[in-house]
N, C-alpha and C positions, 0 to 999 in steps of 0.2 A: 504494500500500500504506500502511495506517495505521501510526502509530507503534507501537501495540500489536502489530500483526502483525509489524512489523520486529523488535521485541524477541523475540517468540516464535520467529521464524526464527533469530535470533542464538543463542538458547538451544538450539535444536535442533542447529545446527551446532557450537556449543561443546561440547555434551554428546557428540556423536559423535566430535569430535576428542579429547576426554578419554579416551574408550574406546579409540581408536586409539593414544593415547599409552601405554596399558597394554602394548601389544605392543612398543613401542620401548624404553620405559624399564624396565619390569619384566621382560620376557622376553628382550629382546636385550641391553640394557646392564646388566641385573641391578641396577638402582637402585631396588629395591622400596620401601625406607623413604623415600628422598628423593622418589620420585614420589607416594607416598601422602600425605606431609606437604604437598607442594606442591599437590596436587589438593584436599586438605581445606581448606587456607588460602585458595586461590583461590575455591572455591565458598562457603565461609563468608563471605568478603568480599563476594561477589556477592549472597548472600542478605541480608547486612546493608545493602548499598547499596540493594537493592530495598525492604527494610523501611523504610528512612528515607524513601524516596519514597512508599511506600504501606504503612502498618502492617497493612492487611488482607491483604497478600500471603501471610503465614505461614499463615493459615487457608485461603486459596485453594489453597496448595500441600499442605496437610495437615500442616504443621509446627507445629501448635498442640495443645492438649489436647482439641480437639473429636474425638469418636468414639474417643478413645484406649482406654477401657475396652471398648467394644463390639468394636473391631477385635482387641484382645488376646484376648478371649474366643473370638472366631471362629477365630483362628489357633492358639490354644494346643493344642487336640486334634490339629490337623493337624501342628503342630510335634513333639508327643510321638510321634506315629506315625512320622514321618520319622526322629527320633532313635533310636527303638527299632529301626527297620529298618536304619539305618546300623550300629548296634552289632552286630546279628545277622549282617548281611552281612559286616562286617569280621571278626568271629570266624570265620565260615565260610571266608573267603578268607585268613585269617591276616595281615591288614593292620591290625588294631586295635593302635594304639600309644598309647592314652590314657594320659596322665600328668598331673602337676600343672601342666604348661605350659599346659593348656587353660584353666585358671582365669583368668590375665590376658588370654588371647585372648578369652574369653567377655565380659570387661569392655571390652576395647578394640575388638574387631572390629565390634561394633554401630555404632560411630562411622563406620567405613568403610562399613558396610552401609547406613546412612542416606544417606550421600553417593551410593552406587551406586543406591539406590532413587530418590533425588531426581533423578538424572540420567536414568535409564532410564524410570521410570514418571511421575515428577513433571514432567519437562521434555519428554521425547520423547512418551510416550503422552498426557499431558495436553494438550500443545500441538497434537498431531495431532488430538485430539478436539475442540478448541475453535477451531482455525483453519478458518474457513469456506471458504477457497479450496481446501483439500484435499478436504473432504467425503468422508472415508473412513469406511465402516461400522465400528462398534465391533468387530465380529468380526475385521475386517482389522487394526485397530489392535492388538488383543490378540495376534493371531498374529505381527504384525510385531515388536512389543515383545518377545515371548517368543523369537523367532528371533534378534533383535539381542542380547538378554541371553545367549542360549546361545552365540552366536559370540564374544562377549567372553571366554568361558572356553575357547576353542580353545587347545590341541589335545586336551584330555582328554575323550574321547568320553563317558564315564560322567558326568562333571561337566557337560558340555553338555546331556545328557539330563535330569539332575535340575534344572538351572537353567531349562531350557525349561519343564518342568512347573510348577515353583514360580512362574516369571514369569507364567504364565497365571493362577494363583491370585492373585498379588499385583496384577496389572493389573486383573482383574475387580473385586477388592475396592476398589482405589484409585479406579477410574472410577465406583464407586458410593459415593463420598464417604467413604472410610475413611481412617484415620490413617497417614500416611507414616512417622512416627517408629516406630510399632509394626512396620511392614513391614521397616524397617531393622534393628530389634532382632532380629527373627526371622531375617532374612537373616544377620546376624552369628552368631547362636547355631547355626543349622543348618549354616552354612558351617564353623564351627569343628569341630563333631562330624564333618562329612563328611571334612574333611582328616585328622583324627586316626584315624578308623575305617576309611575305605575308600581314601583316597588315600595313606595311610601317609606323610603329610607332617607336619612340625612347624613351623607358621607362626612360632612364637616363635623357634626357632633360625634359620629362614630370614631373618627380618626383623631380629631383635635380636642374633643370634649374632655378626654382624660387629662389634658394639660390645662383645662379651665379656660380655654380660649373661646 
């Protein structure tokens, strides 16, 4: 196995372990903020390490300005439709708890959204698509990525369904050379509205409430 292949396999394994860590540290131990900070620092450090080795890696991963505007324009109408649907469904179910708390979440959650998109589509989907030893059809990669992303959001069935559908959109766009930063931004924005309108959850209180903020 070549050095590049070994690196890609390492990234696949590390990405999956990070996803599994979500269940241990966020769901079981309830260390939401600590886990998010650790995951962000670890992967920021890894990206920096790879960038120092190869400055072109950022564009390869979609973490540059390339196709930013194009991807944003493609996702914007889809994002608006989802947000409107979330609000209408939330109003109908009586679960809409929109408040000013969503403002800082809309600013902060995209950072975590970029990390998640980087792990799931940037490392898992991209590496499966480029590792010759696997030779998986793109349709299979897209479905596998969507299922994986959905399972990460277990046990909330409606959240798993929405993330499955969005992951299909994200993966198709990404494998067609779209910008991963934009995917992360929309992941954060849509996730924020979904939690406040349908899940009846306030991420601001859940994450920062323990600090009395």
